[in-house]
N, C-alpha and C positions, 0 to 999 in steps of 0.2 A: 504494500500500500504506500502510495506517495502522499506525504503530508505537506501541504503548502505552508510557507511562512505566514506569521500573523500579519493581517492587513490585506491579504489577497482574497478576493471574492470572485466567484464564477460569473460570467456574463451569460447572455441569452444564447450564445453560440458555444458549443462544446469545444474545449481546447484553448479557450482564451480567458485570461484572468486579469482583473483590474487591481492594481496596487493602490489602495486608498491612502497610503502614507505619502508616496511620491507622485501620485497621479500619472501613472504610466500603464499602458496595456502590454501584456506579455502573452506569448503563445508557448505552449508546452510541447517539447520535442519528444521523440521516441524514448530516449533515455531518461526522461523526467527533468531535463534541463529547461529552464525558463529563459526565453529569448525576448528582449524588448522589441516592440514594433515601432516603426517611425510614425510620427504624427504628420498627417497630411493637412496642411493649412490652406486657407482660401487663396493664398498667394501662389501656391504651386498646384492648383487644380486644373491645369490646362487640358489634361487628358480626360476629364469627366465633367460634364455639365450638370450632373445629378446631385453632386455634393452641395449641401446647403450651408454647412458650417465646418469648423475644424473637427477632425475626427480621425479615426483609424480605419484603414481599408483591410478587411478580413475576407477570408474565403469560407463559404459554407455550402457544402454539397456541390462544389464545382462552380459556384457563382460568387461574384464579388458583392460584398455587403459593406455597409459603413456602420461603425459604432461611433456616434457623436460624443464629444466630451461632455456636453450638457446631460446626456442620458447616463453616461458612466458616473458622473459626480453624484447622481441620485442613488446609486447602489449602496446597500448596507453591507457591513462586514458579516459574512457568514463563513463558518469553518468549512473548508472544502478539502475533500480527500479523494484520491483517485485509486481505483483498484490496480493491482499489479497486472502487467501485460505478460504474454507468453515470452517475450524477449527479455524480461527482467524488470526490476523496480527502479 
């Protein structure tokens, strides 16, 4: 079982976790490593006209989605644990 550090909470898309202390979004990799995702701001949104505000571009079921900072700031801290995978914890 993988236990996330205090302050991390799950988002509505599996595999992505919001750090409520440092206000960053992380994705979890195969070995249980958390990797920070880059913030996409309105200044560098030339490739997508659907983004309304600053946020993070994530992939869910093969489609790009956005998690906006305003939505992520509303998340409450909930203990999140992940089960072990066949390749290890």
